[in-house]
C-alpha positions, 0 to 999 in steps of 0.5 A, spaced: 564 563 893 570 560 895 567 554 898 564 552 891 570 551 889 573 547 895 567 543 894 568 542 887 575 541 887 574 536 892 568 532 889 573 533 882 579 530 886 574 524 890 572 522 882 579 522 881 581 517 887 575 512 888 577 509 881 584 506 884 581 504 890 575 500 888 578 498 882 586 496 884 586 489 880 583 494 873 587 496 866 587 503 865 587 502 857 585 508 853 579 507 846 586 506 842 588 500 844 579 498 844 579 501 837 584 496 835 580 490 838 573 491 835 576 492 828 580 485 829 575 482 831 570 486 825 575 485 819 581 480 822 585 481 815 584 488 815 590 492 814 591 500 816 592 504 810 597 509 814 601 509 819 605 513 824 609 519 822 614 519 829 614 513 834 615 516 840 621 512 844 617 510 850 610 510 853 614 514 857 615 519 853 607 518 849 605 519 856 607 526 858 606 529 851 599 528 851 600 530 858 603 536 856 597 536 850 591 537 854 596 542 859 596 547 853 588 546 850 586 547 859 590 554 858 588 556 852 581 555 855 583 557 861 585 564 859 578 565 854 574 563 860 578 569 865 577 574 858 571 573 858 570 574 865 573 581 866 572 583 859 565 583 863 567 584 869 570 591 866 563 592 862 559 592 868 564 597 872 563 601 867 555 601 868 
């Protein structure tokens, strides 16, 4: 089981590093910018019907909040998976 997890972790690390190594001049932008470009291309006079309630003061703060949101989601998912696995293990131990 340890070997399997180690291989999976190694695979994830390789998948994360390969694009950085091979695409050094590439821009890794988000989907929001791509969507804005597509909308502008289709309808140049489009006006958004709402605006942001709060704009982060810098790109670093925006990135921090994005990562924090991902961490909180991963913690919730990890807790649920651990809880279900513990419940499953407990049920099998009783029988």
